[in-house]
C-alpha positions as CSV (number, residue, x, y, z in Angstrom):
1,M,-85.5,-68.8,-67.1
2,S,-89.2,-69.2,-67.9
3,I,-90.7,-72.5,-68.8
4,N,-91.4,-71.3,-72.3
5,E,-87.7,-70.8,-72.9
6,Q,-87.1,-74.5,-72.4
7,K,-87.9,-77.8,-74.1
8,M,-89.1,-80.6,-71.9
9,F,-87.7,-84.1,-72.6
10,Q,-88.9,-87.4,-71.1
11,V,-85.8,-89.6,-70.5
12,D,-86.2,-93.3,-70.0
13,F,-83.3,-95.0,-68.2
14,D,-82.4,-98.5,-66.9
15,L,-83.1,-98.9,-63.2
16,P,-81.6,-102.2,-61.9
17,Q,-82.6,-103.7,-58.6
18,S,-80.4,-105.4,-56.0
19,N,-81.6,-108.8,-57.3
20,N,-80.2,-107.9,-60.7
21,V,-83.6,-107.5,-62.3
22,C,-83.7,-104.4,-64.5
23,S,-86.7,-102.2,-65.0
24,T,-87.2,-98.9,-66.8
25,S,-87.7,-95.6,-65.0
26,V,-88.4,-92.1,-66.2
27,A,-86.8,-88.7,-65.5
28,W,-87.1,-85.3,-67.2
29,A,-84.7,-82.8,-68.7
30,Q,-85.5,-79.2,-69.5
31,V,-83.2,-78.0,-72.3
32,P,-82.9,-74.2,-72.8
33,N,-83.3,-72.7,-76.2
34,E,-80.4,-71.2,-78.0
35,P,-79.8,-67.5,-77.4
36,S,-79.8,-65.0,-80.2
37,A,-76.4,-64.0,-81.6
38,A,-76.6,-60.7,-79.8
39,E,-77.6,-62.3,-76.5
40,R,-74.9,-64.9,-76.9
41,D,-72.2,-62.3,-77.2
42,A,-73.6,-60.3,-74.2
43,L,-73.7,-63.5,-72.1
44,I,-70.1,-64.5,-72.9
45,A,-68.9,-61.0,-72.1
46,R,-70.8,-61.0,-68.8
47,I,-69.4,-64.4,-67.8
48,K,-65.8,-63.3,-68.5
49,A,-66.3,-60.3,-66.3
50,L,-68.0,-62.3,-63.5
51,L,-65.3,-64.9,-63.5
52,I,-62.7,-62.2,-62.9
53,E,-64.9,-60.3,-60.4
54,K,-65.8,-63.4,-58.4
55,K,-62.3,-65.0,-58.7
56,A,-64.0,-68.1,-60.1
57,L,-63.0,-70.8,-62.5
58,L,-65.1,-72.5,-65.2
59,V,-64.4,-76.1,-66.2
60,A,-66.4,-77.9,-68.8
61,H,-67.0,-81.4,-69.9
62,Y,-66.4,-82.6,-73.5
63,Y,-70.2,-83.1,-73.9
64,V,-71.5,-79.7,-73.1
65,H,-72.3,-76.9,-75.6
66,P,-69.3,-75.7,-77.7
67,D,-69.8,-72.2,-76.3
68,L,-69.1,-73.4,-72.8
69,Q,-66.1,-75.5,-73.9
70,D,-64.6,-72.5,-75.7
71,L,-65.4,-70.2,-72.8
72,A,-63.7,-72.5,-70.3
73,E,-60.5,-72.6,-72.4
74,A,-60.6,-68.9,-73.1
75,T,-60.8,-68.0,-69.4
76,G,-58.1,-70.3,-68.0
77,G,-60.2,-73.3,-67.3
78,I,-60.2,-76.8,-69.0
79,V,-62.3,-79.0,-71.2
80,S,-61.9,-82.6,-70.1
81,D,-63.5,-85.6,-68.5
82,S,-65.1,-85.5,-65.1
83,L,-62.1,-86.5,-63.1
84,E,-59.6,-84.2,-64.8
85,M,-62.1,-81.4,-64.3
86,A,-62.2,-82.1,-60.6
87,R,-58.4,-82.5,-60.4
88,F,-57.8,-79.3,-62.3
89,G,-60.2,-77.4,-60.0
90,R,-58.5,-78.8,-57.0
91,D,-55.0,-77.6,-58.1
92,H,-56.2,-74.2,-59.3
93,P,-56.0,-71.3,-56.8
94,A,-59.7,-70.2,-57.5
95,Q,-61.9,-70.8,-54.5
96,T,-65.1,-71.0,-56.6
97,L,-65.5,-73.6,-59.3
98,V,-68.3,-73.6,-61.9
99,V,-68.6,-77.1,-63.3
100,A,-70.4,-77.3,-66.6
101,G,-71.5,-80.9,-66.7
102,V,-73.9,-83.0,-64.7
103,R,-74.5,-83.3,-61.0
104,F,-72.1,-86.2,-60.2
105,M,-69.3,-84.1,-61.9
106,G,-69.9,-81.3,-59.4
107,E,-69.9,-83.8,-56.6
108,S,-66.5,-85.2,-57.8
109,A,-65.1,-81.6,-57.8
110,K,-66.5,-81.0,-54.2
111,I,-65.0,-84.3,-53.0
112,L,-61.5,-83.3,-54.1
113,S,-62.0,-79.7,-53.0
114,P,-64.2,-79.7,-49.9
115,E,-63.0,-76.2,-48.9
116,K,-64.1,-74.7,-52.2
117,T,-67.5,-73.5,-53.4
118,V,-68.6,-75.7,-56.3
119,L,-71.5,-74.5,-58.5
120,V,-73.3,-76.1,-61.4
121,P,-75.4,-74.3,-64.0
122,D,-78.3,-76.5,-63.3
123,L,-78.6,-78.9,-60.3
124,R,-81.3,-80.9,-62.1
125,A,-78.8,-82.1,-64.7
126,E,-78.5,-85.8,-64.0
127,C,-76.9,-88.9,-65.5
128,S,-78.7,-92.1,-66.3
129,L,-75.8,-94.1,-64.8
130,D,-76.0,-92.2,-61.6
131,L,-79.8,-92.3,-61.4
132,G,-79.7,-96.0,-62.3
133,C,-77.5,-96.9,-59.3
134,P,-79.4,-95.7,-56.2
135,I,-77.4,-96.1,-53.0
136,D,-80.0,-98.3,-51.1
137,E,-80.3,-100.9,-53.9
138,F,-76.6,-100.9,-54.7
139,S,-75.7,-101.3,-51.0
140,A,-78.0,-104.3,-50.8
141,F,-76.4,-105.7,-53.9
142,C,-72.9,-105.3,-52.4
143,D,-74.0,-106.7,-49.0
144,A,-75.3,-109.8,-50.8
145,H,-71.7,-110.4,-52.1
146,P,-69.4,-109.5,-49.3
147,D,-66.5,-111.4,-50.7
148,R,-66.2,-109.1,-53.7
149,T,-64.2,-105.9,-54.2
150,V,-66.5,-103.1,-55.2
151,V,-65.3,-101.1,-58.2
152,V,-67.4,-98.2,-59.4
153,Y,-67.2,-96.0,-62.4
154,A,-66.9,-92.2,-62.0
155,N,-70.5,-91.7,-63.2
156,T,-71.9,-92.4,-59.7
157,S,-73.1,-90.4,-56.7
158,A,-71.0,-89.5,-53.8
159,E,-72.9,-92.0,-51.7
160,V,-72.1,-94.9,-54.2
161,K,-68.5,-93.9,-54.3
162,A,-68.4,-93.9,-50.5
163,R,-69.7,-97.6,-50.7
164,A,-66.8,-98.6,-53.1
165,D,-63.3,-99.8,-52.6
166,W,-62.1,-98.4,-55.9
167,M,-63.3,-95.7,-58.3
168,V,-62.2,-95.8,-61.9
169,T,-62.5,-93.8,-65.1
170,S,-62.7,-95.5,-68.5
171,S,-59.1,-94.6,-69.2
172,I,-57.7,-96.6,-66.3
173,A,-60.4,-99.2,-65.6
174,L,-58.7,-101.9,-67.6
175,K,-55.4,-101.6,-65.7
176,I,-57.0,-101.5,-62.3
177,V,-59.3,-104.5,-62.9
178,A,-56.3,-106.4,-64.3
179,H,-54.3,-105.5,-61.2
180,L,-57.2,-106.7,-58.9
181,K,-57.4,-109.9,-61.0
182,E,-53.7,-110.6,-60.4
183,Q,-54.4,-110.3,-56.7
184,G,-57.1,-112.9,-57.0
185,K,-59.9,-110.5,-56.3
186,K,-63.5,-111.1,-57.4
187,I,-65.2,-107.9,-58.4
188,I,-68.6,-106.1,-58.2
189,W,-68.7,-103.6,-61.1
190,A,-71.1,-100.7,-61.4
191,P,-72.9,-99.1,-62.9
192,D,-72.4,-99.5,-66.7
193,R,-73.0,-103.0,-67.9
194,H,-71.5,-102.3,-71.4
195,L,-68.2,-100.9,-70.0
196,G,-68.2,-103.8,-67.5
197,T,-68.6,-106.4,-70.3
198,Y,-65.8,-104.8,-72.3
199,I,-63.4,-104.9,-69.3
200,Q,-64.5,-108.4,-68.4
201,K,-63.7,-109.6,-71.9
202,Q,-60.3,-107.9,-72.0
203,T,-59.2,-109.0,-68.6
204,S,-61.1,-112.3,-68.0
205,A,-61.7,-111.0,-64.4
206,D,-64.5,-112.5,-62.3
207,M,-66.9,-109.6,-62.4
208,L,-70.5,-109.3,-61.2
209,L,-72.1,-106.5,-63.2
210,W,-74.7,-104.0,-62.1
211,Q,-77.0,-103.6,-65.1
212,G,-77.0,-99.8,-65.7
213,S,-76.4,-98.0,-69.0
214,C,-75.8,-94.6,-70.5
215,I,-78.9,-93.4,-72.4
216,V,-76.6,-92.0,-75.2
217,H,-74.2,-94.9,-75.7
218,N,-76.8,-97.6,-75.2
219,E,-78.6,-96.3,-78.3
220,F,-75.8,-96.9,-80.8
221,K,-76.8,-99.7,-83.2
222,A,-74.4,-102.1,-84.8
223,I,-76.5,-102.8,-87.9
224,E,-76.9,-99.1,-88.7
225,L,-73.2,-98.6,-88.0
226,E,-72.3,-101.3,-90.5
227,N,-74.5,-99.6,-93.1
228,L,-72.8,-96.3,-92.4
229,K,-69.4,-97.9,-92.7
230,A,-70.4,-99.3,-96.1
231,K,-71.2,-95.7,-97.2
232,H,-67.8,-94.6,-96.0
233,P,-65.4,-97.6,-96.5
234,D,-62.3,-95.6,-95.8
235,A,-63.5,-94.3,-92.5
236,K,-62.2,-95.5,-89.1
237,V,-64.6,-96.0,-86.2
238,L,-63.9,-94.5,-82.7
239,V,-66.1,-96.0,-80.0
240,H,-66.6,-95.3,-76.3
241,P,-66.8,-98.6,-74.4
242,E,-70.1,-97.6,-72.8
243,S,-71.6,-98.7,-76.1
244,P,-73.1,-102.1,-76.6
245,D,-70.6,-105.0,-77.3
246,S,-71.9,-105.3,-80.9
247,V,-70.9,-101.7,-81.6
248,V,-67.5,-102.1,-79.8
249,Q,-66.7,-105.0,-82.1
250,L,-66.8,-102.7,-85.1
251,A,-64.4,-100.2,-83.6
252,D,-60.9,-99.3,-84.8
253,V,-60.3,-97.4,-81.5
254,V,-62.1,-98.3,-78.3
255,G,-61.5,-96.0,-75.4
256,S,-62.3,-93.0,-73.1
257,T,-63.1,-89.5,-74.3
258,S,-59.3,-88.7,-74.2
259,A,-58.6,-91.9,-76.2
260,I,-61.2,-90.9,-78.8
261,L,-59.7,-87.4,-79.0
262,N,-56.3,-88.8,-79.7
263,G,-57.6,-91.6,-81.9
264,P,-57.3,-89.9,-85.3
265,A,-53.5,-89.4,-84.7
266,Q,-53.1,-93.2,-85.0
267,F,-54.2,-93.1,-88.6
268,P,-52.3,-90.4,-90.5
269,D,-53.6,-91.5,-93.8
270,T,-57.3,-91.4,-92.7
271,H,-59.3,-88.3,-92.8
272,T,-62.9,-89.6,-92.2
273,F,-64.0,-90.9,-88.8
274,I,-67.2,-92.3,-87.5
275,V,-67.6,-91.4,-83.8
276,A,-69.8,-93.4,-81.4
277,T,-70.0,-91.2,-78.3
278,D,-71.9,-88.1,-77.3
279,N,-71.8,-85.6,-80.2
280,G,-70.6,-82.9,-77.9
281,M,-67.2,-84.6,-78.4
282,L,-67.2,-83.6,-82.1
283,H,-66.4,-80.0,-81.2
284,Q,-63.0,-80.8,-79.7
285,L,-62.3,-83.3,-82.5
286,R,-63.0,-80.8,-85.2
287,Q,-60.8,-78.2,-83.5
288,K,-57.9,-80.6,-83.1
289,Y,-58.2,-82.0,-86.6
290,P,-59.7,-79.2,-88.8
291,T,-59.0,-81.0,-92.1
292,H,-60.8,-84.2,-91.0
293,S,-64.4,-85.2,-91.3
294,F,-66.2,-86.6,-88.3
295,I,-69.6,-88.4,-88.6
296,E,-71.9,-89.3,-85.8
297,A,-72.5,-93.0,-85.3
298,P,-76.2,-93.8,-85.8
299,T,-78.5,-94.2,-82.8
300,A,-81.6,-95.4,-84.7
301,G,-82.6,-96.8,-88.1
302,E,-84.0,-94.8,-90.9
303,S,-87.6,-95.5,-90.0
304,A,-87.0,-95.3,-86.2
305,T,-86.8,-92.5,-83.7
306,C,-83.9,-91.9,-81.3
307,K,-84.3,-91.0,-77.6
308,S,-81.0,-89.2,-77.0
309,C,-80.0,-88.7,-80.7
310,A,-76.4,-89.0,-79.6
311,H,-76.5,-86.1,-77.1
312,C,-77.2,-86.3,-73.4
313,P,-80.3,-84.1,-72.6
314,W,-78.9,-83.4,-69.2
315,M,-75.6,-82.2,-70.6
316,A,-77.7,-79.9,-72.9
317,M,-79.2,-78.3,-69.8
318,N,-75.9,-76.4,-69.3
319,D,-76.0,-73.1,-71.0
320,L,-74.6,-69.6,-70.8
321,R,-77.6,-68.2,-69.0
322,G,-77.1,-70.7,-66.3
323,V,-73.5,-69.8,-65.8
324,V,-74.4,-66.1,-65.5
325,E,-77.1,-66.9,-62.9
326,V,-74.9,-69.1,-60.6
327,L,-72.1,-66.5,-60.6
328,E,-74.5,-63.6,-60.0
329,K,-76.1,-65.5,-57.1
330,L,-72.7,-66.7,-55.6
331,G,-73.0,-66.7,-51.8
332,T,-76.7,-67.5,-51.7
333,G,-76.3,-71.3,-52.0
334,Y,-78.0,-71.3,-55.4
335,N,-77.0,-74.4,-57.4
336,E,-74.2,-75.1,-55.0
337,I,-73.0,-78.7,-54.5
338,T,-73.2,-79.8,-50.9
339,I,-72.2,-83.2,-49.6
340,D,-72.3,-84.6,-46.1
341,P,-68.7,-84.3,-44.9
342,A,-68.5,-87.9,-43.6
343,I,-69.7,-89.2,-47.0
344,A,-67.3,-86.9,-48.9
345,E,-64.4,-88.1,-46.8
346,R,-65.3,-91.8,-47.4
347,A,-65.9,-91.2,-51.1
348,K,-62.5,-89.6,-51.4
349,L,-60.8,-92.9,-50.5
350,P,-61.6,-94.9,-53.7
351,I,-60.7,-91.8,-55.8
352,T,-57.4,-91.4,-54.0
353,R,-56.7,-95.1,-54.4
354,M,-57.2,-94.7,-58.1
355,L,-55.1,-91.6,-58.3
356,D,-52.2,-93.2,-56.4
357,F,-52.4,-96.2,-58.7
358,A,-52.3,-94.0,-61.8
359,A,-49.3,-92.1,-60.4
360,A,-47.5,-95.3,-59.7
361,E,-48.2,-96.6,-63.2
362,K,-46.9,-93.3,-64.6
363,A,-43.7,-93.5,-62.6
364,K,-43.1,-97.0,-63.7
365,A,-43.6,-96.0,-67.4
366,Q,-41.2,-93.1,-67.0
367,Q,-38.6,-95.4,-65.3
368,T,-38.9,-97.9,-68.2
369,E,-38.5,-95.1,-70.7
370,Q,-35.4,-93.7,-68.9
371,S,-33.9,-97.2,-68.7
372,K,-34.5,-97.6,-72.4
373,E,-32.9,-94.3,-73.2
374,Q,-29.8,-95.2,-71.1
375,S,-29.4,-98.5,-72.8
376,D,-29.6,-96.9,-76.1
377,F,-26.4,-95.0,-75.2
378,Q,-24.4,-98.0,-74.0
379,P,-21.8,-99.3,-76.5
380,N,-22.3,-102.8,-77.9
381,I,-20.1,-105.1,-76.0
382,G,-19.6,-108.5,-77.6
383,P,-18.2,-111.6,-76.0
384,A,-14.5,-111.6,-75.1
């Protein structure tokens, strides 16, 4: 794609140091222009044919373009969070995975499927949480606190995962940190300080926080959200915990992308929702709840400008043209995810630890439910 077909964005992100001092660094994102309607239809048809021809699978994150989300579902793939994308790809027979998301998501898929070819539409698609937690600085931070268990969020590089004891997603982080607290563990948490603060408040765990942030969620503003709520007094607020604490405090539902997607079902009498996460999520929400109204939470005041405007510029780098290109160049190494095998093997350990914990929790929940069902069928036996 030529440079005149792309928009260049400067992206400022938090770059903490090992001494917990936080500075600002700069990266760039090149976002492709929308194709014409005719080109769009031709690209979609070409991708469908290539996926069959190459025996490949397309998986897409909730935050990428709606066309990619719809295409993934239409061709037997999935739209989900980064871990479920990787897990779905691992369990699927396809030997080539195309991951529509950002680089660390492709790495997660490769870690769980080292024998498969993992491609991304654009290798330059980054994540501010990943960029803001470089391995050398983070390792020094961990080395300075050897008595602490290292827990990292999914939004990190393979190298950072390899340095960790546990990896977590936002949907299970609370349970795992509470479990570690019960064991008397002190924790290093990385990289998102807002999610770390939320978990720390909920669990009262002893947590030392790396000071990274998501460029999208960090921009949500409590004052502007309060003003928006005043305009929509009947609306419920759905918030991802990567948002600042002042925004989280205004939420009716706080949780992962999956929790946000299921949030409206908790309020059968409510049809208007304000959503504080990447606006790519609105596509799935509107599909699941077609009679509801979903409003983006504000990222800037009326007189201010926003940086992300509630959409990750790196997620926006994923497009139909990129998927065509990686599939057509399959076998050349173009935009292929590669990880040092030793790092990948070590990075798999904290992921497996989390998956085993989640499986155990699920088994306990099922056992509890079965016991409850059995007790419901027992006759009431009173005292003799």
